[in-house]
N, C-alpha and C positions, 0 to 999 in steps of 0.2 A: 539621376541617370535612369533612363527607361531601358528595361531589358525585354527582349523578346525570346522566342524559342525557335529553333530550327533543327532539322535532322541532318547529320553529317552523312558521308558516303556509306558508313556501316549501319545506318539507321538509328544511331544513338541520338536522343534528344538532348540538346545543349542550350544553355542560356547565352545570349549574345547581345551586345550593345548595338544600337542603331548605327548605320553607316556614318551619319553626321557626328555622332559622339565618338566613334573610333577615329575620326579624322582630326579631332581636337588635339593640340599639342599637349604633351605630358607636363603637368604642373602639379605641385603639391596642394595648391589652393586655386580656386577659380578667380576670375578677374573681379567680380563684385566683392568677394570676401577680402581680397587683397586691397581693393580701394577703400573698404571700410577700415581695415587695419591701418592703412596709410593715413586716412583722415584722423583716426584716433591718435596716431603718433605725431602728426603735424600739430594737432591741438595740444598734445602733451608738451611739445616744445614751446608753444605759446604759453602754457600754464607755468612752466618752469621760469620763464622770463617775466611773467606777471609777478611771481613770488619774489623775484630778485630785483625788480624794477624800483621799488620804493627806496632801497638802500643806495641806489645810484643817483637819485634826484639831486641830493645836496652835494655829493662828491664830484661826480662827472656827469654833467647835464647832457652832454652829447650822447653818452652811452644810454641814458634814460630814454632819450628820443629815438635812438636806434632800436631799443627794446620795444618801444611802442609801435614802431614801424614793423618790426618782426611779428609782434602779436597780431596786428591788423592783417599782415600778410598771411599769417598762419590760418586765421579764420577764412580768408578768401581762398587759399589753396585747399583747405579742407572741404569747402563747398564745391570747388572745382572737381576734386577727387570723387566726391559723392555723386555728382550729377553729370560727369563727363568722362566717358571711357576713351581716353586718348593718350598716346605717348607723351604729349605735351604736358598733361596733368602730372605724369611721373617725373618729367624734367623739372617742373615747378616744385614738386615735393622734394626732389633731390637738392634743389637750390635752398629750400628752407632748412634742410639738414646740414648742408655743407657750409653755409655762411656762418652760423653760430659755432659750428665745430672748429672751423679755422680761427675764428675770433678767440675762442677759449684757449686753443693751443698757443696762439700769439700772446694773449694776455698773461699766460702762465710762464712763457719762456722769455720774451724780451719786453713785454709790457705794452699796453696800448697808450697812445698819447694822452697825457694827463692822468693816467691810472697805472702807477707802478706798484701799488700796494699788493696786487695779486701775483706778482712774480714769485714763482716757486710754490704757490698754494695749490698744488695738484690734487690734494685729497679733500677739497671742498665738497661736502655731501651733495649740495644742489648741483654743483658743476658736474660731478660724476653721474648723477641722475640724467642730466642734460646730455652728456656724452653717450650714455647708454641709448637713450631714445633717438638721438641724432644718428648714431651709427646704425641702429636697427632700421630706421627709416631709409637711410642711404642704401643699405644692403637690399632692402625690399624694393626700392626704386630701381636699382641696377638689375636685379633679377627680373622685375616686371618689364623693364625696357628690353632686356635680352630675350625674354619669352615672347614678347610682341614681335621682335625682329625675326625670330625663328618661325613664327606662325605665318609671316608674310613670305 
């Protein structure tokens, strides 16, 4: 933020932000910082699924391949977030967060096709880490999409 000085009506010298900076919407972090945080969170989701993928190869092959698709998608969405300032990038990030979050809830409640072993396994350490990162990314995406809408 660049500050300048000006005198008010009583002659007191005050610090002021430029007119362009005062017109920016209020946000706790700027867009580039949010995009970096989003990219790290997206890659974190990919990492959690890399760590869990090996255990699914023998038991439920389709989940293994779904994990690989998520991992590849995570890398692509992270690159999009880092290089493209667009609401569509945040929609993609929200998608990367929501998909596995719903799958986790489904797998723990009614079970996924061919994988009933995780029903009731809510306290899986890796799963809880994934829920934390996915929920955080989803919240960040929703806030950034809302901030962008207010700016327009």
